[in-house]
N, C-alpha and C positions, 0 to 999 in steps of 0.2 A: 222303690226301685224293684226291678223284676228278678224272677229266680235266677238267670242269668248271673247278674251283678252279685246278687247274694252269695252264689257260689264261688266267684272270684274272691269275693271279700273274704269269706270263709278259709280260701285257699291262700292268700295274703296273710291272713293271722297265723293259719297252719304253719304255715312255711318259715316265717320269722321264730314261731316258738320252735320248731326242728332245728333250725339253726343256730339257737340258743343253747339247745338240749347237746347238739354236736360238738359246741367248744366248751360244754360244763361236763359233761358225759362223756369217757372213755368208750362205754360198753353202746351207747348209740353210734358214735361216730363209727366202732368196728362193726355193727351189725348193720349200718346203711352206707357207707362209704368205704368200708376194707382199708387198704393201705393207701388211699387217694387222700392225696394232700387236702387236708380242709379250706386252706388258705386262697388254694389256685382254684377250686373249685365254686368257693362263697362270691371271689371275685366276680365271675360270669352269672351265677344263681341268683343272687341277692338281686340285683338290678333286671334280670330277665324273666325271674319267676315271681320274687315276692312284690319288687316294686310294681311289675308289668302288671302281676294280680291285683294290686291296691289301685293302680289305674284305671283297669279296666272296670273293677267295682264303681269306679268313679265315674263311668260314662265313657273311656276314651276308647275309641273302638279298633285302633290299632292297635294299642296296648294287649287286648283281649287275643289277636290275631299271632301277637310275639308271643305271650305266656303260654297260648297253646302251641304254638309249634315248638319251643325252646322245651316243654312239658313233655312231649312226644318225643325229640330228639334226645332226652336226656334218658328217658325211659329205653329208647333201644340201645343205646351207648352204654349205659349202666349193664343192660343185658348182656349183652355181649362180654363186658368187662367181668361180671360174675360167673358167666358161662367158661370163659378162661381162668379166670384163677378161685373160682369156688368163693368168692366175698362179696361183702354187699348185699347180699340176696333178698335181706328184706327192705333195702333201698329200691330195689327191681320193684316187689311188690309195692310199696308206697307210691312210686313214678307211675306204674301201668295203672293204678287207680287214679290217680292224677289225671293223667292223660283220657282217660273213658271220661272223668269229668268236665274235664275242659273241653273234649270235643262237644260235648252235651252242652254246656254253659256257651260256649260260642256259637253253637247253633241259635241258642235264645237270644244271644246278644244283637247278633246279624240279621238274624233273619224271623227273630218272635216266636220261633215253634221249632220243632224236630223234624226235620224233613224224612220220615220213617218211610214215605215211596219211594225213595231213591234206592232202598233195598229190591223193591220189586220190578226191575227193569230188566230187560233182555230176557235171559231163559227161565228167571223169576218170576216175569210177570204172569198174571191170571187169564189164563183163556183156559174156556172147554175144551173137554179132548176132542178128534176125530168120532163123531160116533159111527162111522161104518167100520172100522176094524172090528172082527171078531172078538168074542170075550177073553178068546187064547192070546190074543194080542194085547190086551188091556192087562192081562195076568202077568204075561213075559216082563212090560214096561215097570211094574209096580214091584215087581220081586229082584228085578235087574237094579231098582233104585235104592231098594232096602239093601242087598247087597253092597252097594258100593256106600251107600251110607252108614250102614254100621261099620261097614270097617275103617271109613274115615273117620268118623265121630265117635264111635266107643271103641276104637283099638287106636288106630295110629296116634289122633291127638290126644287122648289120655297117657297114651305110654311115652311120649314125648314130654308132657306136661310132667307126668311123674319122674321122669327120669332130671328135668330140669331143676325140679324141688328137691332133689337129692342132693345134685350138683352144688344149686345155691346154699343148701345147709339151711333151707327152712321146712324142712319134713317135721311132723308134729306126730305123736304117739298116738295110734288106734288100738282099742279093745282087741285082743287075740283072736275074739269070735267073729272080728269086723270081716274078715275075707267070708266066709262060710255065708254069714247073713245075707253078702252081698252076692255072693254065687245063686242063693236062694229066689232073692230079689230080681236079680237078672233074669233069670229063667222066667219067673212067672209074669214080669214087663216084655219079656221077649215075645211070651204067647199070646199078650193082650195085643202087641203091635202086630205080629202075622193075623191074628184071628183081624183084626180091623182092616188090614191091607186087604184081606182077600174080602170079605163083606163091602168094603168101596169099589174095589175091582170088578166083581160079581152083580153086584146089583145097582152101580152108580153110573156104568157104560163110561167109564173112563178110568184116572187114574188117580194116587192122592200129588202127584208130582202138580206144582202149580200151572205148566205150560200144558196140564192135560187134565185140567179138573173133571169131576164127575158131569155128566148132562142130567142127572138124575138125584133128587135130595134123597139122601139114604139116611133113613130111620129104622135100623134094623142092626141085630146084634149088640154090639157094644154102643154102639151110638144112640140107642134107647137111653143109657146110664149118662153118658156124658158126650158133650158136644163134638170133642176131638181127642178120640181116645186113643191116637196114633200120638199125639204130643204128648200127652199124660205118661203114654209108655215110653217116649223118647228120655221125657226127662229123668224119669224112676231108671230106666235104665242107667243112664249118667250117672249119678248117684251111687245106683251099685256097683259099677265100674270103678269109680271112685273109694269104694269101701274095699272092694277085692286089690285093687292096689295101695291101701293105705293112704291114699293120698288127698288131702283137706283140696289141693289146687282143684283136681278133677271135680271134688265135690262141688266146689264155688263155680266151676265152669258150667256144670251143669245149671246149676239153679241160676246164673247167669243167663244161661240160655232159656230158661223158663220165664225170665223178666223178658228178655228181647222179643220171644215169641208173644209172650201176652201184651206186652203195650204196642210192640212195633208192626209185627204179623200179622195177628188176631183180628184186628179191627179193619185193617182192608181186607183180608179172607171174608169175614163176615159181611163186610158193606157188598164185596161182588154176589155172594150167596145171595142178601136179599134182593140186588138188583137184578137176578137170574131167576128166583124162586119164590119172590113177592110175599104175601101173606104166610103161605105155608111156611117159610121160613121162619117169618116173624114167631108164629106160632109154635114152631118146636124150638125157638131162643127161648122162647117164654116159660117152655115145659120141661126143659134139659137144660142142666147148668154145665159150663165150660170146666169147671176143673173137681167139682163134689159131686161125687155119685148121687143120683136121686132115683127113686122108684121107677121102673122104666115105662115108658109111654108105650103106647101100641105101634107095633110095630108094620112100618108102611111106607113105601118110597112114590114119590109122584113127580 
């Protein structure tokens, strides 16, 4: 049994146990379904979620599609219901997690792998920057990117997530000092991100943008300590914003971003760097860790 089938087997068991809890525990029913009629929901959910997941685990491919489609539909519908009524927030959390797991498992069942390369198409495909523009043009593009990304990923999305967390009544208490700690960490991580961007755009003859990647392998500044300090800075910034907003959802969002980058994006990025820079990048990769800082290597670029 492959990992995709194992996931659907676990989901079928978890779904069955959840329905037992719904009908035996008023607290579970209220937290996950709110005022929805459990019988009416069970009539659809048991065959389309529990039974379909069990069939998917047994190797029935169409059942994996049905289970995944239903799970995503329930997650979206329940999120709308929770937003309107302020009920069933923990049900949304459970179904969003199940949707993510089901999509990954469906890929494993149908394709035998997770097609992470689909994330790197169009404007997100790796391409070297035009080497002709002046350094000022690369700097402008880099800091324009930073402004847009920070506004979207460190302001708009976290504020919306924290607002939904409150609306869905799933907020958890944070220590009183969390906001102050988050502010300090956010400032330090932001400085690291700006420093990394400046070094990349001035020494790399390109930008951090996937569609305009540097033409020179940069091993200077923070790149002597970790291979992708901008990714480290971004993830720490996200966690810091979660602390400032006292939002566990935002903290999880930042951690999920770290996992997505590490397992879905980084392998493709480093494969592209190895194709373009060969032994020089391989030596750099062996000398400098991706996440944990190491004593700096000699500053150079080639």
